[in-house]
N, C-alpha and C positions, 0 to 999 in steps of 0.2 A: 503493499498500499504505500509505501515511502519508496520514493526513486532516489538512489544517489548516482551521482555521475563524477568518477573519479576526483573527488574532494571538492566537488561542487557543493552548494547549500543543498539541504535536503528539500525537497518539493511535499508538500502535504497535500493529499486530496481529501476533502471531506466526504462523509457517508453521502451526503445530498448529491455530491458531484458524482460520485460512483454509481447512485441511482440512476441519475439523468443519463449516464453513459450506457447503463444497461437499457434504459427506454430507448435511446437513440439506436443502439445495436437491434434491438428489435424491430424498430422502425425500418431499420435497412435491411431486414429480413436476415440478420445475422444472430439467429436465433441461440446458437451455441455459445458464441461469445456474451451474450445478455445472461444465459444461464450461468456462464462461468463467472462473471462479474459479481452476479448476486450470491452466488456458492462462497466465492473466496472473501468477500466484505461482509458477510453477515453479521459479523460482530464489530465492525467498523464503527467508531464512535459511541459504542455502547459502554458506559461506566462501570456497571456491575455486572460482569458476565454470569454472575450466580443468581441473579434476580430474575428467575425463570419466568413469573408472572408479567413483570415489566418489560421483559425481553420478546414474550409472546404477544403483549399488547402493541409494542412499536412494530414487530415483524407484521402482525395482521393489519394493522394500519397501513403499513407500506403495502401490503398485497393489495389491501381494498383500492388504495390510491393508483396503483397500477391499473386494475382493473377499470376504475373509474375513468381512466385515461386512456384506455381502449388495449393497455398492453397485457394482453391474455398470457403470453408465454412468460413475460416477468412475472405475473402474478402466480402463476402456476409453479414457477422455480422458487418462489418465495414460500408459498404453500408447503411445497416438498422439503425446502430447508428447515421449515418450521417442524414438519412431522420428522425428520431425522434428527432433529434436537432434543425434541419432547415426545419421544417414541411411544409413549404410553398415554397420551393426553388425547382423549376421545374427542373433545371439542376442535382440536387442531385437525385431527384427522376428518372430521365431520365437514369442517370448512372446506378441505381440499377435495373432499368427495363431491360436495356442493358445487364446487367450481367445476368439476368434470360433467356433472349432470347438466349444466348449464352450458359449457363451453367446450366439452370434449366430443370424444366419439364413443362408440360401444367399446371400442378396444381399450382406451385410455381409461373409461370409466371402470371397466374390468380390472384393470392394472391397479389402479389405486384403491379399490374395494379389495382386492387380494394383499395389498402391501397393508392396509390398515389391520386386516383380519390376521395377518403374520405378527404385525407387531403388538396387537391387542387381542391376543387369541382368548381371552376368558370376557369378550365382551359380547354378549349375545345379540346386540342390535348389529354389528357387523355381520355376524353370520345370516340374519335375517335380511338385511340389503342386499348382501352379495347373492345369496341364493335367489332372492327376487330377481336379481337383476340377471343372472344366468337362465333362469326359468322365462321371464319375459321378454328381455331383450336379446339374449344369445340363444333362445329357444333350446335351451340345453338342461330340459327337466333332469335327467339322470345326474348331470355334473350338479345342480342345485340340490338334490337329495343327498348327495355325496357331501357337500359342504355343510347341509344340516346334520347328518350323522356325525360328521367331525365335531360340531358344535356339541351336540348330544354327548359325546365321549369326554369332551373337556368341561360341560357345564351340564350336569345331570339332572338338575331342578328346576329347569327354567320352562314353565309352562308353554310360554311363546313358541320356544321351539318345538315342542311337540305337536301344537296345533298347526304350525306351518309344514312339517313334515308328513303329517296327517293329510293334509290339504293336497300336497303333490302325489302321496302315495294313492289317493282317491283319483285324482287327475289321471294317473297311469292306469287306473282300476286294479290296482294291487291290494285288493281287499283282506288277504291274509297278513299282509304285513300290516295294513291299517289297524286290524284287530289287535295284532301283537302290540304295536307301539302305543295303542288306547290302553291296555292293561297296563303296560310299562308305565305309561305316564300316569295313570291313575294312582299306582302304587308309590311313585315317587313323589309327585306333587300333591 
């Protein structure tokens, strides 16, 4: 972030200047450059690197500002950095998921949902959202069932997971499996 040139004075570039550079890089279709600037300067100008809540607020505000100014890729990069730094923060992941829902495609939506599930693998909500995405958008009911089964293996007492898998079993006309999961769900929940 500081450039030294053979004994010349140090040139200090502020966080705002770096973010402006990232924005301009996206505008000129240099997406990789924009992402790299955001990733490498995430903590630039941050006084207390350990204040996760304040950092999250600053980073989220930055992502929102990028989005408000039409820089979707910069906003996406910012959200991904937030999720990388705050791996188990459900709200951070939901912000990234919501961005993809509004501005991504089916593939990018699936990817962020899978990443959220890997990072927060005991969060019922992510199993439900990802399974619904697989079923409704990717038209892969078998994979949706797999996701819910994995959720039930991690979180055995969540009624919503049982109800969701029952719905998919019924959709596939898997009535024996539906009965079995109903019995199991009744016992556990």
